[in-house]
N, C-alpha and C positions, 0 to 999 in steps of 0.2 A: 503494499499499498503507499502511496507517495502522498507526502501532505505539500504543503505551498512556503513560499517565501515567509511568510506570517510567521509560521515556526521558529526561522532562525533570526528573525528580527525581535521576535519575544525573548529568545535566550540572550540575545545582546542585551536588551533592555533589562532582564532580570539582574542582569551582572554591573549594570549601571544605573541605580533606583534613582538618580538625579536628574536621568531623563526620561521623557514624556514621549518622543517619536526620534526615530533617524529617519533623514531623507535618503529615496532610494539611490542617489546620488554621489552621498556623503563616503569620503574613504574612511573607511572603517580603520584602515592600519596607519593614517596621518594622525588622525585624531585620538588614538589609544584606546578605542572602542574595541579592540581587537589587539593583543600585542602578541611579543612572541611566547608566550606561558599558554595563551588563551588559544593561539592557532589550531594548534594540533585538535585542541576540543573544539573549535569550530568546523574543521573537517569532519570530525564524528557526528556531530550535528546534522550537516549537510547530507552524510552518509546514511543517518537513521531518517531524516526526513524524507529523502528520497527513494531510498532502497537499493540507491548503487554504491558500490564500492570507488574509492576512490583510489588510485596509485601514488602513495606518497614517493615513489621515486620519482613519479612525473607530472608532480602538481606544476600549475602553472599561476604563480602569485598572483597575475593579473584576473586571475578568474575570481579571487577572495578580495579585490580592491573596496567593493561596492556591493549594496543589495543588490542593485540591479546587474552588475556581473556575475553575481552568484545564481541570480535566478536565470539568466539568459544561458549561461554555462551547464546549470544542473538541475534545472526545473522545467524549462520551456523545451519541448519535442518537437522533431521538424515531421 
């Protein structure tokens, strides 16, 4: 079963209770919403939400910059 990008957004917001929203184009890494310690957790959240295994040896960091890029890379199927 696959979920939605909202589940990823909610996970990030739970980690940052001072935030109410995250813009789809906001850079998650530059704003430190996701840092080096939580990046692996983010990958696991995306995996569990989409049901698709992500190969850690071939991760493209560009796919994890914003909610929009995460959605495009892992949630939108052609």
